[in-house]
KEKE-3310 file (N, C-alpha, C; in steps of 0.2 Angstrom, whole numbers, plus 5000, padded with zeros to 4 digits):
npx = (5004:5003:5010:5010:5003:5005:5003:5014:5024:5037:5037:5026:5015:5000:4985:4973:4977:4975:4962:4963:4974:4975:4966:4950:4939:4923:4925:4920:4918:4921:4919:4922:4920:4923:4921:4914:4916:4918:4913:4917:4927:4920:4909:4917:4922:4911:4907:4917:4914:4913:4906:4899:4899:4896:4899:4895:4898:4885:4888:4897:4912:4905:4896:4880:4878:4888:4883:4871:4875:4878:4867:4855:4861:4864:4873:4879:4877:4872:4875:4873:4880:4877:4885:4899:4909:4912:4925:4933:4944:4943:4946:4941:4945:4939:4945:4957:4965:4966:4965:4970:4971:4974:4966:4951:4937:4939:4943:4955:4961:4963:4973:4981:4983:4994:4996:4995:4993:4991:4992:4985:4988:4979:4982:4986:4982:4975:4967:4955:4950:4947:4937:4927:4925:4920:4908:4901:4899:4891:4879:4875:4874:4863:4851:4853:4841:4831:4823:4830:4842:4838:4834:4846:4852:4845:4849:4863:4864:4859:4869:4882:4891:4894:4905:4904:4899:4899:4896:4883:4875:4876:4869:4856:4853:4852:4841:4831:4833:4837:4851:4863:4875:4890:4893:4906:4917:4913:4919:4912:4899:4881:4875:4876:4883:4872:4872:4882:4892:4903:4901:4897:4909:4918:4914:4915:4930:4933:4926:4933:4945:4940:4935:4947:4953:4944:4947:4960:4957:4949:4958:4967:4959:4957:4970:4971:4980:4984:4991:4987:4973:4956:4947:4956:4961:4955:4953:4954:4962:4974:4977:4979:4992:4999:4999:5007:5019:5021:5023:5034:5044:5044:5044:5053:5054:5044:5043:5033:5024:5030:5027:5019:5002:4991:4980:4968:4974:4988:4988:4982:4991:5002:4998:4995:5008:5015:5007:5010:5024:5023:5016:5026:5035:5043:5035:5038:5032:5018:5016:5021:5017:5005:4995:4995:4995:4991:4979:4970:4970:4964:4952:4947:4946:4939:4929:4915:4901:4899:4911:4919:4912:4916:4930:4946:4953:4967:4967:4960:4968:4980:4974:4971:4983:4987:4983:4992:4993:4989:4999:5010:5010:5017:5030:5029:5030:5040:5047:5041:5031:5024:5023:5015:5003:4999:4996:4985:4976:4974:4970:4957:4941:4936:4923:4919:4928:4924:4910:4913:4920:4911:4901:4907:4911:4900:4888:4872:4871:4876:4892:4902:4897:4898:4912:4915:4909:4916:4928:4926:4916:4914:4906:4909:4922:4939:4953:4970:4967:4966:4961:4966:4967:4954:4949:4957:4954:4941:4942:4949:4939:4925:4910:4907:4916:4924:4938:4955:4960:4973:4987:4998:4992:4986:4997:5003:4993:4994:5007:5005:4998:4986:4974:4973:4967:4978:4977:4980:4982)
npy = (4994:5011:5026:5038:5048:5056:5056:5054:5049:5044:5038:5030:5033:5035:5042:5034:5022:5020:5015:5003:4995:4987:4973:4976:4970:4968:4980:4995:5011:5028:5043:5060:5074:5089:5090:5080:5069:5057:5042:5029:5023:5021:5012:5001:4998:4994:4983:4974:4971:4980:4993:5009:5026:5042:5060:5074:5089:5099:5108:5117:5109:5097:5083:5080:5068:5059:5058:5052:5040:5033:5035:5026:5014:4998:4997:5009:5025:5041:5058:5076:5093:5110:5121:5133:5132:5119:5109:5097:5083:5068:5051:5036:5020:5008:5000:4999:5011:5029:5042:5058:5074:5082:5078:5078:5068:5065:5063:5069:5071:5059:5053:5063:5076:5086:5081:5080:5067:5059:5044:5038:5027:5014:5013:5025:5038:5049:5043:5038:5050:5056:5048:5051:5064:5063:5056:5066:5075:5068:5067:5080:5082:5081:5069:5063:5063:5057:5069:5080:5078:5080:5093:5099:5095:5102:5116:5114:5112:5124:5134:5129:5134:5146:5159:5161:5150:5142:5151:5155:5144:5139:5149:5148:5135:5135:5144:5135:5124:5129:5133:5121:5117:5112:5113:5120:5109:5105:5103:5102:5096:5094:5082:5064:5058:5055:5045:5035:5029:5022:5010:4997:4993:4993:4984:4972:4971:4971:4960:4950:4950:4946:4933:4926:4928:4920:4907:4906:4908:4896:4886:4889:4887:4873:4868:4871:4877:4891:4907:4915:4915:4915:4923:4933:4939:4941:4929:4934:4944:4938:4931:4942:4946:4934:4937:4948:4941:4933:4943:4950:4940:4932:4939:4951:4968:4970:4957:4948:4949:4940:4928:4912:4910:4901:4886:4875:4861:4864:4877:4877:4869:4877:4888:4881:4876:4888:4893:4884:4886:4899:4898:4892:4901:4914:4930:4944:4957:4955:4948:4957:4970:4972:4963:4966:4980:4988:4983:4984:4998:5003:4998:5004:5018:5018:5009:5010:5020:5029:5030:5036:5048:5055:5055:5064:5073:5070:5058:5050:5050:5044:5031:5027:5026:5013:5005:4997:5002:5016:5021:5018:5028:5039:5039:5048:5060:5074:5075:5064:5054:5063:5074:5068:5065:5078:5084:5076:5079:5093:5093:5089:5092:5090:5085:5080:5070:5061:5059:5052:5040:5035:5031:5022:5012:5009:5011:5008:5004:4991:4983:4984:4994:5005:5006:5009:5021:5029:5029:5035:5044:5061:5066:5058:5055:5057:5068:5063:5049:5035:5022:5009:5013:5014:5002:4993:4998:4995:4982:4980:4984:4977:4966:4956:4948:4954:4954:4962:4972:4978:4986:4977:4965:4961:4960:4949:4939:4939:4933:4921:4915:4919:4927:4942:4959:4972:4984:5000:5012)
npz = (5000:4995:5003:4999:4987:4972:4958:4950:4936:4937:4950:4950:4957:4956:4960:4957:4960:4974:4975:4969:4972:4983:4991:4995:4999:5007:5014:5021:5013:5016:5009:5007:4997:4987:4973:4961:4948:4942:4942:4941:4950:4962:4958:4954:4967:4973:4966:4969:4982:4992:5002:5000:5007:5003:5003:4994:4985:4979:4965:4953:4948:4949:4942:4935:4928:4934:4947:4944:4939:4951:4960:4969:4967:4973:4988:4989:4996:4996:5001:5002:5001:4999:4999:4996:5005:5008:5006:5007:5004:5007:5011:5017:5020:5029:5042:5036:5030:5030:5018:5015:5007:4991:4981:4972:4967:4953:4935:4931:4943:4948:4939:4932:4936:4946:4962:4980:4991:5006:5015:5030:5042:5050:5063:5067:5078:5072:5062:5069:5073:5060:5056:5065:5062:5049:5052:5059:5049:5040:5047:5046:5032:5018:5011:4995:4983:4969:4965:4970:4963:4950:4950:4952:4940:4930:4933:4932:4918:4914:4918:4915:4905:4908:4914:4928:4934:4946:4957:4953:4951:4965:4971:4966:4969:4983:4984:4981:4990:5002:5012:5013:5024:5032:5049:5058:5067:5083:5099:5110:5108:5110:5109:5106:5090:5077:5067:5069:5060:5061:5068:5064:5057:5067:5076:5069:5068:5082:5086:5079:5087:5099:5096:5094:5107:5115:5111:5117:5130:5133:5131:5141:5152:5151:5153:5167:5176:5187:5191:5201:5212:5207:5215:5219:5208:5192:5179:5166:5167:5171:5160:5151:5156:5153:5139:5139:5142:5131:5121:5126:5127:5116:5104:5094:5091:5076:5073:5075:5064:5055:5058:5054:5050:5059:5062:5069:5076:5076:5080:5092:5099:5099:5107:5119:5123:5125:5136:5146:5148:5152:5164:5172:5173:5182:5185:5190:5189:5188:5200:5210:5207:5199:5205:5219:5220:5208:5202:5214:5215:5204:5205:5216:5213:5201:5202:5203:5198:5208:5214:5204:5202:5214:5213:5211:5197:5197:5204:5195:5184:5189:5192:5179:5174:5178:5167:5154:5141:5142:5151:5144:5135:5140:5134:5124:5129:5134:5149:5155:5165:5174:5165:5156:5163:5167:5154:5150:5160:5158:5145:5145:5151:5168:5171:5159:5158:5168:5164:5152:5156:5165:5157:5148:5157:5164:5157:5149:5136:5124:5127:5117:5108:5117:5119:5105:5104:5113:5107:5094:5094:5096:5106:5117:5116:5123:5124:5121:5124:5118:5106:5111:5124:5128:5126:5134:5147:5149:5149:5161:5171:5173:5174:5166:5160:5150:5140:5141:5128:5118:5110:5113:5117:5104:5096:5102:5100:5086:5085:5090:5081:5076:5064:5066:5066:5067:5077:5084:5097)
capx = (5000:5007:5008:5009:5000:5007:5002:5021:5026:5043:5035:5020:5010:4994:4979:4969:4980:4972:4956:4964:4981:4974:4960:4946:4932:4920:4927:4916:4922:4918:4922:4919:4924:4919:4920:4913:4914:4920:4909:4920:4930:4915:4906:4922:4923:4905:4908:4922:4911:4913:4900:4902:4895:4899:4896:4898:4895:4881:4890:4901:4911:4901:4892:4874:4879:4892:4879:4865:4878:4878:4861:4851:4865:4865:4880:4881:4873:4875:4872:4876:4879:4877:4889:4906:4914:4913:4930:4937:4946:4944:4944:4942:4944:4938:4949:4963:4968:4962:4969:4968:4976:4972:4963:4944:4935:4938:4947:4962:4964:4965:4978:4986:4985:4999:4992:4998:4988:4994:4989:4986:4987:4973:4985:4987:4976:4971:4962:4949:4948:4944:4930:4923:4923:4915:4902:4897:4897:4886:4873:4872:4872:4856:4851:4852:4836:4829:4821:4836:4847:4835:4834:4853:4854:4843:4853:4870:4864:4858:4875:4888:4895:4895:4911:4903:4895:4899:4892:4876:4872:4875:4863:4849:4851:4850:4834:4827:4833:4840:4858:4865:4882:4893:4895:4913:4917:4913:4921:4907:4893:4876:4872:4880:4882:4866:4873:4887:4894:4909:4900:4898:4916:4922:4911:4919:4937:4934:4924:4939:4950:4936:4935:4954:4954:4940:4951:4966:4954:4947:4964:4970:4955:4959:4976:4969:4984:4983:4996:4983:4966:4951:4945:4960:4963:4951:4957:4955:4968:4980:4978:4983:4999:5001:5000:5013:5024:5022:5025:5041:5049:5044:5045:5057:5051:5038:5044:5026:5022:5034:5025:5014:4995:4989:4973:4967:4979:4994:4987:4981:4998:5007:4995:4996:5015:5017:5004:5014:5030:5021:5015:5032:5040:5042:5034:5038:5027:5012:5016:5023:5014:4998:4990:4994:4995:4988:4972:4966:4970:4960:4945:4945:4945:4934:4925:4908:4899:4899:4918:4921:4910:4920:4937:4949:4957:4973:4965:4958:4974:4984:4971:4972:4990:4987:4983:4998:4992:4989:5005:5015:5010:5022:5036:5029:5030:5046:5046:5039:5024:5021:5021:5009:4997:4997:4993:4979:4971:4973:4967:4950:4937:4935:4916:4919:4932:4919:4905:4915:4922:4905:4897:4911:4912:4893:4883:4867:4872:4881:4899:4905:4894:4901:4919:4915:4907:4921:4934:4925:4911:4916:4902:4912:4930:4943:4959:4975:4965:4964:4958:4969:4966:4947:4947:4960:4951:4935:4944:4951:4934:4918:4908:4905:4922:4926:4945:4959:4962:4977:4993:5002:4987:4985:5003:5004:4989:4997:5013:5003:4996:4979:4974:4969:4969:4983:4974:4983:4978)
capy = (5000:5017:5030:5045:5048:5062:5056:5055:5043:5041:5035:5026:5033:5038:5042:5029:5015:5019:5011:4996:4992:4982:4970:4980:4966:4969:4986:5001:5016:5034:5048:5067:5078:5094:5089:5073:5069:5051:5037:5022:5020:5019:5006:4996:4996:4990:4977:4970:4969:4985:4997:5016:5032:5048:5066:5078:5096:5101:5114:5115:5105:5090:5082:5076:5062:5055:5057:5048:5033:5029:5035:5021:5008:4994:4997:5016:5030:5048:5064:5082:5100:5115:5128:5133:5131:5112:5108:5092:5078:5063:5045:5032:5013:5006:4994:4999:5017:5035:5046:5065:5077:5088:5075:5077:5062:5067:5059:5072:5071:5052:5051:5067:5082:5086:5081:5077:5064:5056:5039:5038:5020:5013:5013:5032:5041:5053:5039:5038:5057:5057:5044:5055:5070:5061:5055:5072:5078:5064:5068:5086:5083:5079:5063:5065:5059:5059:5075:5084:5077:5083:5101:5101:5094:5108:5121:5113:5113:5131:5138:5126:5137:5153:5159:5162:5145:5140:5155:5156:5137:5139:5154:5145:5129:5137:5146:5129:5119:5131:5132:5115:5118:5109:5117:5119:5104:5108:5097:5102:5094:5093:5075:5060:5057:5050:5040:5030:5025:5018:5005:4990:4991:4992:4977:4966:4971:4969:4953:4946:4949:4942:4926:4923:4927:4915:4901:4906:4906:4889:4881:4890:4883:4866:4866:4871:4881:4898:4910:4918:4913:4919:4928:4938:4942:4938:4925:4938:4949:4934:4930:4948:4945:4929:4940:4952:4936:4931:4949:4952:4935:4928:4944:4957:4973:4968:4950:4944:4949:4935:4921:4909:4910:4894:4884:4869:4858:4868:4883:4875:4867:4883:4892:4877:4876:4894:4894:4879:4889:4905:4896:4890:4907:4920:4936:4949:4963:4952:4946:4962:4976:4971:4960:4969:4987:4991:4981:4987:5005:5005:4996:5009:5024:5017:5003:5011:5026:5034:5032:5040:5055:5058:5056:5070:5072:5067:5051:5046:5049:5039:5025:5025:5024:5006:5002:4997:5007:5023:5022:5018:5034:5044:5040:5053:5067:5076:5075:5058:5052:5069:5078:5064:5066:5085:5085:5072:5083:5100:5092:5086:5094:5084:5083:5076:5063:5057:5057:5047:5034:5032:5028:5017:5006:5007:5013:5003:5001:4985:4985:4985:5000:5010:5007:5012:5028:5032:5030:5039:5050:5067:5068:5054:5054:5061:5069:5059:5043:5032:5016:5004:5015:5013:4994:4990:5000:4991:4975:4980:4985:4975:4960:4952:4944:4957:4954:4967:4972:4983:4984:4971:4959:4960:4957:4942:4935:4938:4929:4914:4912:4921:4932:4947:4965:4975:4991:5003:5017)
capz = (5000:4995:5009:4996:4980:4968:4951:4947:4932:4939:4956:4948:4963:4954:4965:4956:4964:4981:4974:4966:4974:4988:4992:4999:4999:5013:5017:5020:5011:5017:5005:5007:4992:4984:4966:4959:4941:4939:4946:4940:4956:4966:4955:4955:4974:4975:4962:4973:4988:4997:5002:5000:5009:5000:5003:4988:4985:4973:4963:4947:4942:4950:4936:4936:4925:4938:4952:4942:4939:4957:4964:4969:4966:4979:4991:4988:4999:4994:5004:4999:5004:4993:5001:4993:5010:5009:5001:5009:5000:5012:5009:5023:5019:5035:5044:5032:5031:5027:5014:5015:5002:4987:4975:4972:4964:4946:4931:4931:4950:4949:4935:4928:4940:4951:4968:4985:4995:5011:5018:5037:5044:5055:5070:5069:5082:5068:5059:5073:5072:5054:5056:5070:5058:5044:5055:5060:5042:5037:5050:5044:5025:5016:5007:4988:4979:4962:4964:4971:4957:4944:4950:4951:4933:4926:4935:4929:4911:4913:4919:4914:4900:4911:4918:4935:4935:4953:4961:4950:4953:4972:4973:4964:4973:4990:4984:4980:4995:5008:5012:5017:5025:5037:5054:5061:5072:5090:5103:5115:5105:5115:5109:5102:5083:5076:5062:5071:5054:5062:5073:5061:5056:5074:5079:5065:5070:5089:5087:5077:5093:5104:5095:5096:5115:5118:5110:5122:5137:5133:5132:5148:5157:5150:5157:5174:5181:5189:5195:5207:5213:5204:5220:5220:5202:5187:5174:5160:5168:5171:5153:5149:5158:5148:5132:5140:5142:5124:5118:5128:5127:5109:5098:5093:5086:5072:5071:5075:5057:5051:5060:5050:5052:5061:5064:5071:5081:5076:5083:5099:5102:5101:5113:5125:5125:5128:5143:5151:5149:5156:5171:5175:5173:5187:5182:5196:5187:5190:5207:5215:5205:5197:5209:5226:5219:5202:5202:5219:5214:5198:5207:5221:5210:5195:5203:5203:5196:5214:5215:5199:5203:5219:5212:5208:5191:5198:5206:5189:5180:5192:5191:5172:5173:5179:5161:5151:5135:5144:5154:5139:5131:5142:5130:5119:5133:5137:5156:5158:5168:5176:5160:5153:5167:5166:5147:5150:5164:5155:5139:5146:5157:5173:5170:5153:5159:5172:5160:5147:5160:5168:5151:5146:5162:5167:5153:5148:5129:5123:5128:5111:5106:5122:5117:5099:5105:5117:5102:5088:5094:5099:5112:5122:5115:5127:5121:5124:5127:5111:5105:5115:5131:5129:5126:5139:5153:5150:5151:5168:5175:5171:5177:5160:5157:5144:5141:5139:5121:5116:5105:5116:5116:5097:5093:5105:5097:5080:5085:5092:5074:5074:5059:5069:5063:5072:5078:5090:5101)
cpx = (5004:5005:5008:5007:5001:5005:5009:5022:5032:5042:5030:5015:5004:4989:4974:4971:4977:4966:4957:4970:4980:4967:4955:4939:4930:4921:4921:4920:4918:4922:4918:4924:4919:4917:4920:4911:4915:4917:4913:4923:4925:4911:4910:4922:4917:4905:4912:4919:4911:4906:4903:4897:4899:4895:4899:4895:4891:4884:4895:4908:4907:4896:4885:4874:4883:4887:4873:4868:4877:4872:4857:4854:4865:4872:4882:4875:4876:4871:4876:4875:4879:4881:4896:4911:4916:4919:4935:4939:4948:4942:4946:4941:4944:4942:4956:4967:4963:4967:4966:4973:4972:4967:4955:4943:4934:4944:4954:4965:4966:4971:4983:4988:4991:4996:4997:4993:4992:4990:4990:4984:4982:4976:4986:4981:4972:4966:4955:4946:4944:4937:4925:4920:4918:4908:4897:4895:4891:4879:4870:4871:4865:4856:4849:4847:4835:4827:4826:4841:4844:4835:4841:4855:4851:4847:4860:4870:4863:4864:4881:4893:4896:4901:4910:4899:4894:4895:4884:4872:4871:4869:4856:4848:4849:4843:4829:4827:4835:4847:4859:4872:4884:4895:4902:4912:4918:4914:4916:4900:4888:4873:4877:4879:4876:4867:4877:4889:4899:4907:4900:4905:4920:4920:4915:4926:4937:4932:4929:4944:4946:4936:4942:4955:4950:4944:4957:4963:4952:4953:4967:4966:4956:4965:4975:4974:4982:4989:4993:4976:4961:4948:4949:4961:4959:4955:4958:4961:4975:4982:4981:4990:5002:5003:5006:5019:5026:5025:5033:5046:5049:5045:5050:5055:5044:5039:5038:5023:5024:5031:5019:5007:4994:4982:4973:4972:4985:4993:4986:4987:5002:5004:4996:5003:5017:5013:5008:5020:5029:5020:5021:5037:5038:5040:5032:5033:5020:5011:5017:5020:5007:4993:4989:4993:4990:4980:4968:4965:4964:4953:4943:4943:4939:4930:4918:4907:4900:4907:4921:4919:4914:4927:4939:4952:4963:4972:4964:4964:4979:4981:4972:4979:4992:4987:4989:4998:4992:4996:5011:5015:5015:5028:5036:5029:5037:5044:5043:5032:5021:5019:5015:5003:4994:4994:4986:4974:4969:4970:4960:4947:4935:4928:4916:4923:4927:4913:4907:4916:4916:4901:4901:4911:4905:4887:4878:4868:4876:4888:4903:4903:4897:4908:4919:4914:4913:4928:4932:4920:4913:4912:4906:4920:4934:4950:4965:4973:4962:4961:4960:4967:4959:4946:4951:4956:4945:4936:4946:4944:4927:4917:4905:4910:4924:4934:4948:4961:4967:4983:4996:4998:4987:4991:5005:5000:4991:5003:5010:5000:4989:4979:4970:4971:4972:4981:4977:4979:4979)
cpy = (5006:5021:5037:5044:5055:5062:5057:5048:5040:5036:5030:5027:5037:5037:5036:5022:5014:5015:5004:4992:4987:4979:4973:4976:4967:4975:4991:5007:5023:5039:5055:5071:5083:5093:5082:5072:5062:5045:5030:5019:5017:5012:5000:4993:4992:4983:4972:4968:4974:4989:5005:5021:5038:5054:5070:5085:5097:5108:5112:5114:5098:5089:5078:5069:5057:5053:5052:5041:5029:5030:5029:5014:5005:4995:5004:5021:5037:5053:5070:5088:5104:5122:5127:5131:5124:5110:5102:5087:5072:5057:5040:5025:5010:5000:4994:5005:5023:5038:5053:5069:5082:5085:5075:5070:5064:5063:5062:5071:5063:5050:5056:5073:5081:5087:5079:5074:5059:5050:5039:5031:5020:5014:5021:5035:5046:5049:5039:5045:5058:5053:5048:5061:5069:5060:5061:5076:5074:5065:5075:5087:5080:5074:5066:5060:5061:5066:5081:5084:5081:5090:5103:5100:5100:5114:5121:5115:5121:5135:5135:5130:5144:5153:5160:5156:5143:5144:5155:5149:5137:5143:5151:5139:5130:5141:5140:5125:5122:5130:5126:5115:5114:5114:5115:5114:5107:5102:5097:5101:5092:5086:5071:5060:5053:5044:5034:5026:5020:5011:4998:4988:4989:4985:4972:4966:4968:4962:4948:4944:4945:4935:4923:4923:4921:4908:4900:4904:4899:4885:4883:4887:4876:4864:4866:4874:4888:4900:4913:4916:4918:4925:4934:4942:4938:4934:4929:4942:4945:4932:4936:4948:4940:4932:4944:4947:4934:4937:4950:4946:4931:4933:4949:4962:4970:4961:4946:4944:4943:4928:4919:4910:4902:4893:4877:4867:4862:4874:4882:4873:4872:4887:4888:4877:4882:4896:4890:4883:4895:4903:4894:4895:4912:4926:4941:4955:4961:4952:4952:4969:4976:4969:4964:4977:4990:4989:4984:4994:5007:5003:5001:5015:5024:5012:5004:5018:5031:5035:5036:5047:5058:5058:5062:5068:5068:5059:5047:5045:5044:5032:5022:5023:5016:5002:5003:5002:5014:5025:5022:5024:5039:5044:5045:5060:5068:5078:5069:5058:5058:5073:5075:5066:5073:5086:5082:5077:5090:5099:5090:5090:5089:5081:5078:5070:5059:5055:5051:5040:5031:5028:5022:5011:5004:5009:5007:5000:4995:4988:4987:4992:5006:5011:5011:5020:5032:5033:5035:5045:5055:5069:5064:5054:5059:5062:5065:5052:5039:5026:5011:5006:5013:5006:4991:4992:4996:4984:4974:4980:4983:4968:4955:4948:4947:4957:4961:4967:4979:4981:4978:4965:4957:4957:4950:4937:4933:4933:4922:4911:4914:4927:4938:4954:4969:4982:4994:5009:5024)
cpz = (5000:5001:5006:4989:4977:4961:4947:4943:4935:4946:4955:4954:4961:4959:4964:4959:4971:4980:4971:4968:4979:4989:4997:5000:5006:5017:5016:5018:5012:5013:5006:5002:4989:4977:4964:4952:4938:4944:4946:4946:4961:4964:4955:4962:4976:4972:4966:4980:4993:4997:5003:5003:5007:5001:4998:4989:4978:4970:4957:4950:4943:4945:4938:4934:4930:4944:4950:4941:4945:4962:4963:4968:4973:4982:4991:4992:4998:4998:5001:5003:4998:4994:4999:4998:5011:5004:5003:5003:5005:5010:5014:5020:5026:5037:5041:5033:5029:5023:5014:5010:4998:4981:4977:4968:4956:4942:4931:4938:4951:4945:4933:4932:4945:4958:4973:4990:5000:5014:5026:5039:5050:5062:5072:5072:5077:5063:5062:5072:5066:5053:5060:5066:5053:5046:5056:5054:5039:5040:5048:5036:5024:5011:5000:4985:4972:4961:4965:4965:4951:4944:4949:4943:4929:4927:4932:4922:4909:4913:4917:4909:4903:4915:4926:4937:4942:4957:4959:4952:4961:4974:4972:4968:4980:4990:4984:4987:5002:5008:5017:5018:5031:5043:5056:5066:5079:5095:5109:5112:5111:5115:5105:5094:5082:5072:5065:5065:5056:5066:5070:5060:5062:5076:5075:5067:5077:5090:5084:5083:5098:5103:5096:5103:5117:5117:5115:5129:5138:5134:5139:5153:5157:5154:5164:5179:5182:5192:5201:5206:5210:5209:5221:5214:5196:5182:5168:5161:5169:5164:5149:5150:5154:5141:5133:5139:5135:5120:5119:5127:5120:5103:5099:5088:5083:5070:5071:5068:5053:5053:5056:5054:5053:5062:5066:5077:5082:5080:5091:5103:5104:5107:5119:5128:5128:5135:5148:5153:5153:5163:5175:5176:5178:5183:5188:5195:5189:5197:5212:5213:5204:5202:5216:5225:5214:5202:5208:5218:5209:5201:5212:5218:5204:5196:5203:5201:5202:5215:5210:5200:5209:5218:5209:5201:5192:5200:5200:5185:5182:5191:5183:5170:5174:5172:5157:5145:5137:5147:5149:5135:5133:5138:5125:5122:5136:5145:5159:5160:5170:5171:5156:5156:5166:5159:5147:5154:5161:5148:5139:5152:5161:5172:5164:5154:5163:5168:5155:5151:5163:5163:5149:5150:5164:5163:5151:5141:5129:5124:5122:5108:5111:5120:5110:5100:5108:5112:5097:5089:5099:5106:5118:5122:5119:5123:5125:5127:5121:5112:5110:5122:5133:5130:5132:5146:5154:5152:5158:5173:5172:5174:5172:5157:5150:5144:5139:5131:5120:5111:5107:5115:5109:5094:5096:5101:5090:5080:5087:5086:5072:5069:5062:5066:5069:5072:5084:5092:5097)
residu = (MET:ASP:SER:LEU:TYR:THR:ASN:SER:SER:SER:ARG:SER:ASP:PHE:PHE:LYS:ASN:ALA:PHE:THR:SER:ILE:ASP:LYS:LYS:ASP:CYS:THR:VAL:TYR:ILE:ALA:VAL:ALA:PHE:PHE:THR:ASN:SER:SER:PRO:LEU:LEU:ASN:LEU:VAL:LYS:SER:GLY:CYS:ARG:VAL:LYS:ILE:ILE:VAL:ARG:LEU:GLY:TYR:PRO:THR:THR:PRO:THR:ALA:LEU:LYS:ASP:ILE:LEU:GLY:LYS:GLU:GLY:ILE:GLN:ILE:ARG:PHE:VAL:ASN:ASP:ARG:SER:PHE:HIS:PRO:LYS:LEU:TYR:ILE:PHE:THR:GLY:LEU:ASN:ALA:ILE:VAL:GLY:SER:SER:ASN:LEU:THR:GLU:SER:ALA:LEU:LYS:THR:ASN:GLN:GLU:VAL:ASN:VAL:SER:ILE:ASN:ILE:GLU:ASP:PRO:ARG:TYR:SER:GLU:LEU:ILE:SER:ILE:PHE:SER:GLU:TRP:TRP:ASP:GLN:ALA:LYS:VAL:LEU:ASP:ASP:ASN:ALA:LEU:GLU:LYS:TYR:ARG:ILE:LEU:TYR:GLU:LYS:TYR:ARG:LYS:ASN:SER:ASP:THR:ASP:THR:LEU:ILE:GLU:ASP:ASP:ILE:GLN:LYS:GLU:GLN:GLY:LYS:ILE:ALA:ILE:LYS:ASN:ILE:ASP:ARG:GLY:LEU:LYS:LYS:PRO:SER:ALA:SER:GLU:ILE:TYR:LEU:ASP:ASP:TYR:LYS:SER:ILE:TYR:GLN:GLY:PHE:LEU:ASP:ALA:TYR:MET:THR:VAL:GLU:ARG:ILE:TYR:LYS:GLU:ILE:GLY:GLY:ARG:LYS:HIS:ASN:GLU:SER:ILE:TYR:PRO:LEU:ARG:LEU:GLU:ILE:ASP:SER:TYR:PHE:SER:PHE:VAL:ARG:GLU:THR:LYS:THR:VAL:GLY:ASP:SER:TYR:ASN:ASP:GLU:PRO:LEU:LEU:LYS:GLY:GLN:GLN:LEU:ALA:ASP:ARG:ILE:ARG:ASP:CYS:ILE:ILE:GLU:TRP:LEU:ASP:THR:ASP:TRP:PRO:TRP:LEU:ASP:ASN:GLU:ILE:VAL:PRO:LYS:ARG:TYR:PRO:THR:ILE:LYS:LYS:VAL:LEU:GLY:SER:PRO:GLU:ALA:ILE:SER:GLN:ALA:THR:ALA:GLU:ASP:ILE:ALA:GLU:ALA:LEU:SER:THR:CYS:HIS:SER:PHE:TYR:ASP:ARG:LEU:ARG:PHE:PHE:LYS:GLY:GLY:HIS:ASP:ALA:HIS:ILE:LYS:THR:PHE:ILE:GLU:GLY:ASN:ASP:ILE:GLU:GLN:ILE:LYS:LYS:THR:LEU:THR:TYR:LEU:LEU:TYR:GLY:LYS:ASP:ASP:PRO:ILE:LYS:ARG:MET:ALA:ARG:CYS:ILE:PHE:ASP:SER:PHE:TYR:LYS:LEU:ASN:HIS:PHE:GLY:ARG:SER:ASN:VAL:GLN:GLU:LEU:LEU:GLY:TRP:ILE:ASN:ASP:LYS:ASN:ILE:PRO:ILE:CYS:ASN:ASN:ARG:THR:LEU:ARG:ALA:LEU:ARG:TRP:LEU:GLY:PHE:ASP:VAL:ILE:LEU:VAL:GLY:GLY)
# end
């Protein structure tokens, strides 16, 4: 997969390759562009098994013909705005990557224009931010139907040879439909996103992890060994330390990617052999830190809605530091742990922190939906608290045996032989 698209012949990095270079079967694609004149990439995506949601701007040079090609097609949903301020070039291939840059969805932008488009990996925190932004745009845009398209076609034909086409079309469209524009993103939204476009994709990725975890848990139970009694420490958290053992003793750097994918007896044998080795290995971090200190701390501060409501920002930040994925973020902060804590506290209103954590840990929605909202929806999403942080925290505090899922967990599962999607924080 290319990380940069400039339509350079010497590099062969044409933007059209973004739609054809990798297998996107079963992928949902989110697109927001000002100009739309070429329907072929979308029709090809749908033909390969993808589903597409696209927001376009009704205004020159967006063509009625391209819109008609995709309107009503199975697997494609279209919404529109009609304000010149809408000028993004955003392409999200869910579970894979996002692309932002200068290219609209036109023939010249795909092949010949001098463009710059950058791919953002799914592990980059900005990937989740982009999905959140698209979701808010999607809620505000209007559904394109036959009636709206026909009115646009008439105006397009009326003005397309006029030098001031864009302004004239916009004025007339807004007389017909009212001004349909996207409000600037407001971190203080009064309600959650209505569309939750990210939810189905998130469920499929997370359930892939959950299926792999259940296999490990079953084999762990069959072996029958424990480092600590269930009354002291839940099995799911002991298995998380087992994943740490695998990650730290079996892999170097990204070497987990080089391991073969396994299934059946081969997979079971590898899991079982590593569990037996783990049970025979001293792990001081578990015995001296997690069981006697960290687990009691996180239960005390976050163990009930009442405890969360009474906690200070400093209490909460220290409790979150129990989570490996949260504590590990300090490497990005000059000044270490203290600077990391300060940045988290200053970057989030204390009431927002409490609202989000209470919803995540004790909300009435399905746990997977709660995680997805806290990762993608700006109504719940916290700054400096990403995907792995959300998933790991719910793994620590729940009564439904929801396991911890973070970078370390996924890489351990990949080394063991599972075909899991490696998603970071």
